[in-house]
C-alpha positions in Angstrom: -22.7 -36.8 4.4 -25.9 -34.6 4.9 -26.6 -31.3 4.1 -29.0 -28.4 4.7 -32.0 -28.8 2.2 -34.0 -26.0 0.5 -35.2 -27.8 -2.7 -38.4 -30.1 -2.1 -38.8 -32.4 0.6 -36.4 -32.8 3.3 -35.0 -36.4 3.8 -33.7 -37.7 7.2 -31.0 -39.7 5.4 -29.7 -36.9 2.9 -30.2 -33.6 5.5 -30.2 -32.3 8.7 -33.4 -32.0 10.2 -35.3 -30.5 13.1 -37.0 -33.3 14.9 -40.1 -31.1 16.3 -40.5 -33.9 18.8 -43.4 -31.9 20.7 -45.5 -31.2 17.3 -45.1 -35.0 16.0 -46.3 -36.4 19.7 -49.5 -33.8 19.2 -50.3 -35.2 15.6 -49.9 -38.8 16.3 -52.5 -38.3 19.2 -55.0 -36.5 17.2 -54.5 -39.3 14.6 -54.9 -42.0 17.3 -57.9 -40.1 18.2 -59.6 -40.6 14.7 -59.1 -36.6 14.1 -59.6 -34.9 10.6 -56.3 -32.6 10.5 -56.0 -29.6 8.7 -52.8 -28.1 8.4 -52.8 -24.8 5.8 -49.4 -22.8 5.6 -47.5 -21.1 3.2 -45.2 -22.9 0.9 -41.7 -23.8 1.9 -43.0 -23.9 5.8 -41.8 -27.9 6.3 -45.7 -28.9 5.8 -45.5 -31.8 3.8 -41.8 -32.4 5.3 -43.6 -32.6 9.1 -46.2 -35.0 8.3 -44.6 -37.7 6.3 -42.0 -37.8 9.2 -45.0 -37.8 11.7 -46.7 -40.9 9.5 -43.2 -42.7 9.8 -42.9 -42.3 13.5 -46.6 -43.6 13.7 -46.2 -46.7 11.8 -43.3 -47.5 13.4 -45.0 -47.2 16.8 -47.8 -49.1 15.9 -48.0 -51.3 12.4 -51.9 -51.4 12.1 -51.8 -47.7 11.0 -51.8 -47.9 7.5 -50.9 -44.6 5.4 -52.0 -43.2 2.1 -49.9 -40.6 0.9 -52.0 -38.6 -1.8 -50.9 -35.4 -3.6 -53.5 -32.9 -5.6 -50.9 -30.4 -7.1 -51.7 -31.7 -10.5 -55.0 -32.1 -10.7 -56.1 -28.3 -10.4 -57.8 -28.5 -14.1 -59.1 -31.9 -13.9 -62.7 -32.6 -15.3 -64.6 -34.7 -12.3 -64.3 -38.1 -14.0 -60.5 -37.3 -14.5 -59.9 -36.7 -10.9 -61.6 -39.5 -9.4 -59.6 -42.1 -12.0 -56.3 -40.0 -11.0 -57.6 -40.4 -7.2 -57.9 -44.2 -7.5 -54.7 -44.4 -9.4 -52.9 -42.7 -6.1 -54.5 -45.0 -4.1 -53.7 -48.1 -6.2 -50.0 -47.1 -6.1 -50.1 -46.0 -2.5 -51.3 -49.6 -1.2 -48.9 -51.3 -3.3 -45.9 -49.0 -1.8 -47.0 -49.4 1.8 -46.9 -53.3 1.2 -43.5 -53.3 -0.4 -42.1 -51.3 2.3 -43.1 -53.8 4.8 -41.7 -56.6 2.6 -45.3 -58.1 2.2 -47.4 -59.3 -0.4 -51.3 -58.4 -0.6 -53.3 -61.0 -0.7 -55.2 -62.2 -4.1 -58.9 -60.9 -2.7 -57.3 -57.5 -2.0 -55.5 -57.6 -5.2 -58.6 -58.7 -7.2 -61.0 -56.0 -5.3 -58.4 -53.4 -6.4 -58.3 -54.3 -10.1 -62.0 -54.7 -10.1 -62.7 -51.4 -8.5 -63.4 -48.3 -10.4 -63.7 -44.9 -8.5 -66.4 -42.1 -10.4 -67.6 -40.0 -7.9 -67.5 -39.2 -4.5 -70.4 -41.9 -3.8 -68.1 -44.6 -5.5 -65.2 -43.1 -3.6 -67.0 -44.0 0.2 -68.1 -47.4 -0.8 -64.5 -48.0 -2.2 -63.1 -47.0 1.7 -65.6 -49.4 3.2 -64.8 -52.1 1.4 -60.9 -51.5 1.3 -60.9 -51.7 5.1 -62.6 -55.1 4.9 -59.9 -56.4 2.8 -57.0 -54.8 4.7 -58.2 -56.4 7.9 -58.6 -59.5 6.4 -54.9 -59.3 5.1 -53.8 -57.8 8.6 -55.8 -60.8 10.6 -54.0 -63.5 8.6 -50.4 -61.9 9.9 -52.1 -61.7 13.4 -52.6 -58.1 13.7 -55.0 -56.0 14.5 -57.8 -54.3 12.7 -55.9 -52.0 10.1 -56.2 -48.3 10.7 -56.2 -46.2 7.2 -54.4 -42.6 7.6 -55.1 -40.4 4.8 -52.6 -37.8 4.1 -53.7 -35.5 1.2 -50.9 -32.8 0.3 -51.7 -29.8 -1.7 -55.1 -30.0 -1.4 -55.7 -26.5 -2.6 -55.1 -28.1 -5.9 -58.3 -30.0 -5.8 -60.7 -29.4 -8.7 -63.5 -26.7 -7.8 -66.1 -29.0 -9.5 -65.4 -31.8 -6.6 -64.1 -29.9 -3.9 -67.9 -29.4 -2.1 -69.0 -33.5 -2.6 -65.4 -34.5 -1.7 -65.4 -32.7 1.3 -69.3 -33.7 2.5 -68.4 -37.4 1.6 -65.1 -37.3 4.3 -67.5 -35.7 6.7 -70.2 -38.5 6.1 -67.4 -40.8 6.8 -66.2 -39.3 9.6 -69.4 -38.6 11.4 -70.8 -42.3 10.6 -71.7 -44.5 13.3 -69.6 -47.7 11.7 -66.0 -48.0 12.4 -64.9 -45.3 9.4 -62.3 -45.6 6.6 -60.2 -43.3 6.7 -59.9 -43.8 10.5 -57.9 -40.4 10.1 -57.4 -37.7 7.7 -54.8 -35.1 6.9 -55.4 -32.2 4.7 -52.3 -30.0 3.9 -52.1 -27.1 1.7 -51.6 -23.1 1.5 -55.1 -22.0 1.4 -57.5 -22.7 3.8 -60.9 -24.8 3.1 -62.7 -21.3 3.5 -60.5 -19.8 0.9 -61.5 -22.4 -1.6 -64.5 -22.5 -3.7 -67.4 -24.4 -3.2 -71.4 -23.9 -1.9 -70.8 -21.4 1.0 -74.0 -21.9 2.3 -73.3 -25.0 4.3 -69.9 -25.6 5.4 -69.1 -29.1 4.0 -66.1 -29.6 6.6 -66.7 -28.4 10.2 -65.3 -31.6 11.6 -62.0 -30.3 10.8 -58.9 -29.9 13.7 -56.8 -27.3 13.1 -53.0 -28.1 13.5 -50.2 -25.2 13.5 -46.9 -26.1 12.7 -44.7 -23.2 14.3 -41.6 -21.8 12.8 -38.5 -23.3 14.4 -37.6 -21.8 18.1 -34.0 -20.8 18.8 -33.5 -23.7 20.5 -34.5 -25.5 17.2 -32.3 -23.7 15.1 -29.1 -24.3 17.6 -30.2 -28.1 17.4 -30.1 -28.1 13.7 -26.8 -26.3 13.2 -25.4 -28.5 16.0 -26.4 -32.2 13.8 -23.9 -30.2 11.4 -21.2 -29.8 14.1 -21.5 -33.4 15.5 -21.0 -34.9 12.1 -18.2 -32.5 10.6 -17.1 -31.4 13.4 -17.2 -27.3 12.5 -18.5 -25.3 15.2 -20.8 -21.8 15.2 -20.4 -19.4 17.5 -23.1 -18.3 19.3 -23.8 -15.2 18.0 -24.3 -16.8 14.5 -27.2 -19.2 15.6 -28.7 -16.1 17.5 -28.3 -14.0 14.3 -30.1 -17.0 12.0 -32.8 -17.3 14.2 -33.3 -13.1 14.7 -33.3 -12.7 10.7 -35.4 -15.6 9.6 -38.1 -15.5 12.2 -37.2 -19.2 12.4 -38.9 -19.7 8.6 -37.5 -23.1 8.1 -36.2 -22.5 4.3 -34.2 -19.5 5.3 -33.1 -21.2 8.0 -31.8 -23.9 5.8 -30.7 -21.6 3.1 -28.5 -19.6 5.5 -26.8 -22.8 7.0 -26.3 -23.7 3.2 -24.4 -20.7 2.3 -22.3 -20.7 5.8 -21.3 -24.6 5.1 -21.2 -24.8 1.8 -20.5 -21.8 -0.3 -18.2 -19.7 1.4 -15.3 -22.0 1.7 -14.5 -21.6 5.4 -12.0 -24.1 6.4 -13.7 -26.5 8.1 -11.1 -26.5 10.9 -12.2 -22.7 11.9 -15.4 -21.9 13.5 -18.4 -20.1 11.8 -18.3 -16.7 13.2 -20.1 -13.3 12.9 -17.8 -11.9 9.9 -18.9 -14.8 8.2 -22.9 -14.9 8.6 -22.4 -10.9 7.7 -21.5 -12.4 4.5 -23.8 -15.2 4.1 -26.6 -12.6 5.4 -25.7 -10.3 2.6 -25.6 -13.0 -0.4 -29.5 -13.8 0.9 -30.5 -10.8 1.2 -29.5 -9.9 -2.8 -30.0 -13.4 -4.4 -33.2 -15.2 -5.9 -34.5 -18.2 -4.7 -37.5 -19.8 -4.7 -38.8 -18.8 -1.3 -38.2 -15.2 -2.3 -39.6 -15.1 -5.6 -42.8 -16.8 -3.8 -42.6 -13.9 -1.6 -42.4 -11.2 -4.5 -44.5 -12.7 -6.9 -47.3 -13.0 -4.1 -46.9 -9.1 -3.0 -47.2 -8.1 -6.6 -50.8 -10.1 -6.8 -52.6 -6.8 -5.8 -51.7 -3.2 -5.9 -53.4 -3.1 -2.7 -51.3 -5.0 -0.9 -48.2 -2.4 -1.0 -50.5 0.3 0.7 -51.3 -2.1 3.3 -48.0 -3.4 4.1 -46.7 0.5 4.2 -49.6 1.1 6.8 -48.5 -2.1 8.7 -45.0 -0.7 8.9 -45.7 3.1 9.7 -48.6 3.3 11.8 -48.0 3.6 15.2 -51.3 2.1 16.7 -50.7 -0.8 14.5 -53.2 -2.7 12.2 -55.8 -5.5 13.5 -54.6 -8.6 12.4 -57.9 -9.3 11.4 -58.2 -12.5 8.8 -62.0 -11.6 8.1 -60.0 -8.6 6.2 -59.5 -10.1 2.5 -56.4 -8.3 2.3 -54.9 -9.5 5.6 -56.0 -12.7 5.0 -54.1 -13.2 2.0 -50.9 -11.6 3.0 -50.9 -14.2 6.0 -51.6 -16.8 3.6 -48.6 -16.2 1.2 -46.6 -15.7 4.7 -45.9 -12.6 4.3 -47.4 -11.1 7.5 -48.1 -12.8 11.0 -49.6 -11.8 14.2 -47.6 -10.4 17.2 -48.5 -10.5 20.8 -50.6 -8.2 20.9 -52.8 -9.6 17.8 -51.6 -6.6 15.5 -49.9 -7.2 12.3 -46.4 -7.8 11.5 -43.9 -8.4 8.7 -42.8 -12.0 9.3 -39.6 -11.3 9.2 -36.3 -9.1 8.5 -35.3 -10.7 5.4 -38.7 -10.5 4.1 -39.2 -6.6 5.1 -36.2 -6.1 3.2 -37.2 -8.0 0.0 -40.4 -6.0 0.1 -38.9 -2.9 0.6 -36.7 -3.5 -2.5 -39.7 -4.9 -4.3 -42.0 -1.5 -3.9 -39.0 0.9 -3.8 -38.0 2.3 -7.4 -34.4 1.0 -8.8 -34.0 4.4 -9.8 -35.9 7.1 -7.7 -34.5 9.8 -10.5 -33.2 12.0 -7.5 -29.4 10.3 -7.4 -27.6 13.1 -8.9 -28.8 15.2 -6.1 -27.6 13.1 -3.4 -24.4 15.3 -2.6 -23.8 18.8 -2.6 -21.8 20.1 -5.4 -18.6 20.7 -3.3 -18.6 17.0 -2.4 -16.3 15.4 -5.0 -15.5 11.7 -2.7 -19.4 10.7 -3.1 -20.0 8.2 -0.4 -16.6 7.5 0.5 -16.4 10.8 2.3 -18.3 9.7 4.8 -15.7 7.0 6.0 -13.3 8.3 8.5 -9.7 7.8 8.4 -10.3 4.9 10.8 -12.7 3.2 8.2 -15.5 3.7 10.3 -18.9 5.4 9.4 -19.5 8.8 10.1 -23.4 8.5 10.3 -23.7 12.1 11.6 -22.4 13.6 8.3 -23.8 10.5 6.1 -27.6 11.7 7.6 -26.6 15.2 7.9 -26.6 15.0 4.0 -29.9 13.2 3.6 -31.2 15.6 5.4 -30.0 18.2 3.3 -30.9 16.1 0.0 -34.3 16.1 1.2 -34.2 19.8 1.3 -32.7 20.2 -1.8 -34.7 17.8 -3.6 -38.2 19.6 -2.6 -41.0 19.1 -4.4 -39.2 16.5 -6.4 -39.3 13.6 -4.2 -43.2 13.8 -4.7 -42.4 12.6 -8.5 -40.7 9.6 -7.5 -42.3 6.9 -9.5 -44.5 4.4 -7.9 -44.1 5.5 -4.4 -46.7 6.4 -1.9 -46.1 9.6 -0.4 -46.7 9.1 2.9 -43.7 6.5 2.9 -41.7 8.3 0.0 -39.1 9.7 2.8 -38.8 6.0 4.4 -38.5 4.7 0.7 -35.8 7.7 -0.2 -33.8 6.4 3.3 -33.5 3.0 2.7 -32.5 4.0 -0.9 -30.0 6.2 0.2 -28.5 4.1 3.0 -28.4 0.8 0.9 -26.5 2.6 -1.8 -24.3 3.8 1.0 -23.6 0.4 2.4 -22.8 -1.3 -0.8 -20.8 1.3 -1.9 -18.1 1.1 1.1 -18.7 -2.5 1.2 -21.4 -2.8 4.1 -24.6 -4.5 4.2 -28.0 -3.0 5.2 -30.6 -4.8 6.8 -33.3 -4.6 9.0 -33.1 -5.9 12.7 -36.5 -6.8 13.8 -40.3 -8.2 12.4 -41.6 -4.7 11.6 -45.0 -3.2 12.7 -46.7 -0.5 15.1 -45.1 1.9 12.9 -41.2 0.8 13.6 -38.3 0.6 11.1 -35.2 -0.2 12.4 -32.5 0.0 9.5 -28.8 -1.8 10.2 -25.8 -0.7 8.4 -22.9 -3.1 9.3 -19.5 -2.1 8.2 -16.3 -4.0 9.0 -18.2 -5.7 12.1 -19.1 -2.4 13.5 -23.0 -2.1 13.4 -25.2 1.0 13.1 -28.4 1.4 14.1 -30.8 3.9 12.3 -35.0 4.1 13.7 -37.7 5.7 11.0 -41.0 7.0 11.9 -43.6 9.1 10.7 -44.3 12.1 12.8 -47.5 11.8 15.1 -47.1 14.5 17.2 -44.3 15.3 20.1 -45.3 12.7 22.5 -45.0 10.1 20.5 -41.8 11.3 19.1 -40.1 11.5 22.7 -41.9 8.1 23.3 -40.0 7.1 20.3 -36.7 8.2 21.5 -37.0 6.2 24.7 -38.0 2.8 22.8 -34.8 3.4 21.2 -32.6 3.9 23.7 -34.2 0.8 25.2 -33.6 -1.3 22.1 -30.1 0.3 21.7 -29.0 -1.2 25.3 -30.7 -4.4 24.6 -28.1 -4.9 21.6 -25.4 -3.4 23.9 -25.1 -0.2 21.2 -24.1 2.8 22.7 -25.3 5.2 20.0 -28.5 5.1 17.9 -29.9 7.4 15.2 -33.4 8.5 14.8 -35.2 9.7 12.0 -38.9 11.0 11.9 -40.2 12.3 8.8 -42.8 15.1 9.4 -45.9 15.4 6.8 -47.4 18.4 8.3 -48.5 21.5 6.3 -46.0 23.4 8.4 -43.0 21.1 9.6 -40.8 22.2 12.2 -37.1 20.9 11.2 -35.2 19.3 14.3 -31.7 18.2 14.7 -30.7 17.2 18.3 -27.9 15.0 19.9 -28.8 14.1 23.7 -27.4 11.3 26.6 -30.7 9.2 27.3 -30.3 6.1 29.5 -26.7 5.8 29.1 -26.7 6.0 25.4 -26.5 8.9 22.9 -29.0 9.8 20.5 -28.8 11.7 17.4 -32.5 12.5 16.2 -33.7 14.4 13.1 -37.4 15.5 12.2 -37.1 16.0 8.6 -39.8 17.9 6.9 -41.3 16.1 3.9 -42.8 18.6 0.8 -46.6 18.1 0.5 -47.1 19.6 -2.5 -45.7 21.5 -5.6 -45.3 25.2 -5.2 -47.3 27.0 -7.3 -46.0 28.6 -10.6 -47.7 32.1 -10.0 
C-alpha cells in the first residue's frame, strides 16, 4: 500500500502523487523546444519530484531523449578540479544507468570514449558534450532510432562552488547559442537561490538565456485528487470540510498537505471503516501546529537568519496599506526565497500560509513574557476554566474583557516584555494569552488565512465550535469602522454569526472602547485597547 510522502523524494510506486498533468505538459513542450529551464523555489515544494517525473513521461513518449540527472548538493566547497572530476563521475554513472534501464549495453566505442575522457574545466566540458552526442547518435542509429537529444537536469544547483559558477554558466550559454546542433539539447536547473543570488561576476549576466518555470502549490482540486487516491486504494473517505481545511491551512504547500494527510491516515488510528471528519482534522492540525518536522525547522531557521526579518514580517502583518512585494528589496527577496512570504493578487506581501503564520508568531513571541501572574484579577480562583460556560462553550466576551483589564493592570510593564517590538506587543500578548487559554481548556488556537494588509484572524476551536478574533493596530476611525465591515463579511462567508474585533491603540491619548453591535446580520464585539507608550516619570 502506498503512503503520503514527506521525507525526501516522492516515488509513484511508494507514495500518492499529484499528477500535475498541465505543468508536466508545459515542461515537456519547453524541453522539446530546446529551452534551458530554471526553477528556483523553497525547499520541500516538490521541485525535484516534479522534474524527475516529467523526464520519465518525456522519455516514455519519445525514447530519443536521453536524460542525465546531476546533483550539486555536496559540491559547495569543492575546488574547481574536484568539481569537474565529480561532475564527470556523475555524468558517466548516469549514462550507464540510462542504458541499464533500457535493457541495453553501450557500444564499445562509447565505452572507450567514456573511459578515456576526463573533465578538467569548462572548456573540456564543452568538448565532452559535443563528442558525447556523436557517440550516442551512433548507438541510436544502430538501434534504428533518430538522433538522440541529451536533457541535462541539475538538482541543488545553488550548491555549485562559487569559483566555477560563472564559467560553468557561460559554457552552457555558449552551447545554447551555438549554430551547431547543441548538446545538451535542453537543460533544467533546479535550486533554492536563483542565479542572480549566486556569487559570480555581476558585470555581465552569464545566463541570460534562461526560461523561468513556476511550480505552484497544490490547488484545492489537486488536494482533493491526492486524498482521493488514498480513498480509492483503502476505502476510507474524507468529508469535504476536511479537504477544504487541509488546503486552506496549508495554502497547498506540498509537504504540509502530505504531512496533514499522513497524520490523519496513519497516526490518529482512525478505524478505516469510519470517514475522516472535521473533528479528526482538528486533532491533526493541532499536532502539526506544535510538532517539529523538517519543513517547520527550515522555516524557523530561515526567519532567524537576520534580525531584520522579524520587523519586516511584523510590518507585513500590521500595515493596512500593505508592503510591496518588491524582489529588489534584499529582505523581501530572501523571505520569498525561503518560502516565508508570497505575493498576493494585488502585488503585496503576505505570509505564505496560516500554519507558517502561527509558527512565525510562536518563534518571535517570548515563551515567558513575565506578565503571566497578572492575567487574572486576584478574585479569580478558577483561572482560564472560569471562562467556560456550564454548557462547555467559551464565554469570549468575558475572556476578552479580562484581556483588556489585564493590559490595563500591566500598564507600562508590557514595554518590558523581552524581544518584542513595541508596535506588535499588543498582538503578541493577545496571541500568548489566547494560545495558553486554548491549550488550558483542550482547544486549539490557529490562524484562518494568509496574512497581510494589517489583518490577523485568530481562530479558537473548542469542542467543534469556532470563535473568530480579528486583530489590528489603530489607524484612524475610518479604518476602524471599515475593519468592522470586513470582519462582518468574513464571518458571513464562514457561516459564523458572531465575531470579535480587537484593535490596539498606540496613540499618546488613546480612547478605550468596548461596543457590541449588529452589522450585516452578524454580531460584533469590538475593543479598542490602549497600549502604554512609555513608563510614567517617577517624579
